[in-house]
N, C-alpha and C positions, 0 to 999 in steps of 0.2 A: 504493500500500500504506500509506503514512504517513497519507494522508487517510482511508483506510478504518479503520485501527487507532486513529487519533487518540491517539498516545502523549503523555504529559507530558514524558518524557525520551528523547532519542535518544542511544544509547551506541555506542561503537566505539573503535578504536585508530587514532589519527592521522586522525580524521575531519575535524577542523577545518582541518588544513593540506593534506590531500590528497583524501580521499574525497568530501566534500560539494562543495568547489570544482570537482573534476574532473567530477562528475555535472552540476553547473550549467553548466559550460563545454561539455560534450558535448551537453547539451540545446539550448544556443544554436546549436551547429554544425548539429545535426540539425533545428533549427527546431521543437522540441517546445514550443510556447508555454505550455501549462498545467503543465509539469513543475515550474517554480520556485515554484508556489503550494502550498508545503508547510506554511505557518503556519496559525494558527487565525483570523486576520483575513481576511475575504473580499477577494480581489484583491490581497493583500499578497504581494509576491514576495520570495524569498530574496535577501539582499544579501551580497556578499562583498567584503571590502576587506583590504588588506595592513596588518599591525600590527607594531610592534616594542615589546618589553617589555625594560626594562633595570633591574636592581637589583643591589646589592652582594651580596645573598644568592644570587640565581639567575643573575646575569650577563646578557649580551645574548642575546635570543632573538627570532627572526623567526617570525611565524605569520600566520594569516589569521583575521579576525573574520567569522563567518558568523551572520547574523541570521535566525532563524526565529521569527516572532512567535508567542508563546504556548507555545513548547517550549524545553526546556533541552537544549543539546548538551553531553554529558558525555564529554570526550575522555580516555580512560584513559592515553594517552601523556603528556599534560600533567600528570595527577595523579601518575603514576609519577615523572616528572622532578622534581616539587616535593617529594614525600614520601619518596623512597628514593634512596640512593646506590648505583647499580649500575654494573657495568663495561660493560654493553650494555643499551639500552632497546628492542631489537627485540622484537616480540611473541613470537618464538620463545624468546629468552633469558629474558624475563620470565615466560612460562608455565612454562618448565623450572624456574625458581627458586622460584616460589610454588606451582605446581600439580603439578610433576613430569610435565607433558605438553608436547608440542611440536606444531607445525604439520606438515602434510604437506610432504614434501620436493619442492616444485614451484617452479622458478625462473620469474620473471616472463617471461623470454624465450621459454619454451615454452608459454605459456598458449594462444596462437593455434593452435599445432600440436595441442594436446590437444583443443581445441574442434572443430577441423576433422578430427579422427581418427575413431575408431570409438566404439562404446558404452562400451568399457572405458576408453578415455582420457578420455571425457567424465565417466564415473563418478569417476575419479581427480580430475578438476578440480572436480566437485561436492563431493567430500569436502573438498578444499582450501578451497573457498568456505564450506562449512558450519563448518569449524573456525575460519576467520577471524572468523565471527560468534559462534561458541560460546565460544571462549576468553576474549574480553573479558567476556562475561556471567559466566563462571566466576570470573574475577579480581574482578569487581565484587562478587559474592556473598562470595567468600573473604575479601576485605579489608574488607568492610562499608563500602564507599565511600559508598553512598547515605545510610546512617544517619549516618555521620560528617559528611558535607558538608551534609546538611540541618540537622543540629543546630548545626553551626558557623555556617551562614547565619542560623539563628534567633537564636543568641546575639549575633552581631556585627551583625545587621541589614543584611546585604548580599546581593545575589543570588548563587546558586551559581556562575554564570559568572564573577563577580568573584573568587571564591576560586581559580579556575583560571587566570585571566588577569591579575590585579592583584597588587600586593604587600601588605605588612603595614599600611601607613599608612592605606589606605582602611578597614580594619576598625577601627582605632583612632578615626579621624575619625567613622565611623558611630556608634560607641558614645558619643562625646562629644556628637554631635548629639542622640542619644536622651536623654541625661541633661540636656542644655541645655533641650530641649523640656519635660521634666518640671518644670523649675524656672522656666519662662517666660523663658528667656534666649535670646539670639541670638548665634551665633558669627560674627564678621565674616569676610568673604571678602577676605583680604589677599593681594594678588599680590606675590610676592617679587621683589626687584630683582636677586637674584644670578643668575649664569649657570648655576647647577647644578653648577659645577665647584669650588665652595668646599670647602676642607678644614679640619678642626678638629684641634687638637693633642690626642692621646690620652694615655693613661697612660704613665709611664716604663717602658721595656722595657730590661732589662739584657742586654748581649751575653753569649752563652754562651761559656765557656772550653772550647774543643774539646780533647779529650785522652782518655786512658784512665785511669779511676779504679777502683782495686781495691776501695775501700770504697763502699757504697751512698750515693747522694746524695738527701737528702730534698727533695721539692718541696712547698712550701706555697702553697695557693691559697685565697682566701676565697670560699666558696660564695655565689652570688647577691649579689655585692658591691653593684651599683648599686641593685637593689630594696631591699636592707637599708639603704643610706644614705637612700633616699627615704622609707622607713617610719620610720626613726629621727628624721629631721628634718622629717617632715610635708611633703615636697616633692611638689607636684601642681599641675596647671593651676588647680584650684579654690582653692588656698591662696596663689597668687602675688598680691602686692599691689604695684601701681605706687607709687613714692615720693609722688606727688601725692595718692593716695588715703589714704596713711598720715597725712598732715597733715590732709586733709579730714575723715577719720573720727576723728581724734584717738586713734589706737590707742596703747595703752601700750607702751613699749619691751620690757617683760618678756613681752609676748604675741607678740613677733615674733622671727623667726630670720633673720639676714642671712648670706648665703653669701659666700665669699671673692671672688666676682665682683661682689658688690654687690646681688644680687637679694634681695628681701624676701619671706618667707613667714610666714603666721600659724601659731601653735602650735595643737596639737590642742584646747585648751580653747575656741578661737574657731571653728575649722573643722577637723574631722577628715577625713583622707583616706579 
């Protein structure tokens, strides 16, 4: 069916971690040799491998990377987990939350009994399967996922699959590479020496004084503190100048800004962020 319809995008709910790997595995068991040829490149078979994604924002998540050449796999479960904070991410709960609809009440343990029953039980199973395919499509349209992710991919210059399976840094790096190319610059590929467990001292956090307060307590917070500091002092990758370049270029001190940590940035009159 996929080869006949030739879709650009394959959508579903938890298809990357369960549905597609399960179908490929069953095809191997049943010795259906041509089944994994789902991509657009001739004789290119679907490849499945275990992956682990870890970030401070999303935590540790185990998944599977399914490679279908020439087609995007858009797993709505991954999108939901990244974009929304919900108490449950089951298709039933998500559909009830956003669409006001739910799946058919069929437990996976009775699927075989329904298939082996009569026409009425098979009809119930067919409705269950149809809703399993219909609800992800409704969610995709309702939340305008294709529009949002296609535009994000265009702006950041990364594949749609990266938006679902990678973190924020790849989007930043992609935009830096795009700007560097426009200026005929090359970004060096520097391999870090750290173990990835390094920590950095953050801002001072005052301990709260627990207790009951009859009078309201005002909480003051600076909106967009870090971006404001960066804009005020012209802090950017493109304005950072190593000390040896300051001497080599003979830059005047009044055109430079030196941070408390000793890093030097040029002011807007030389290079504006």
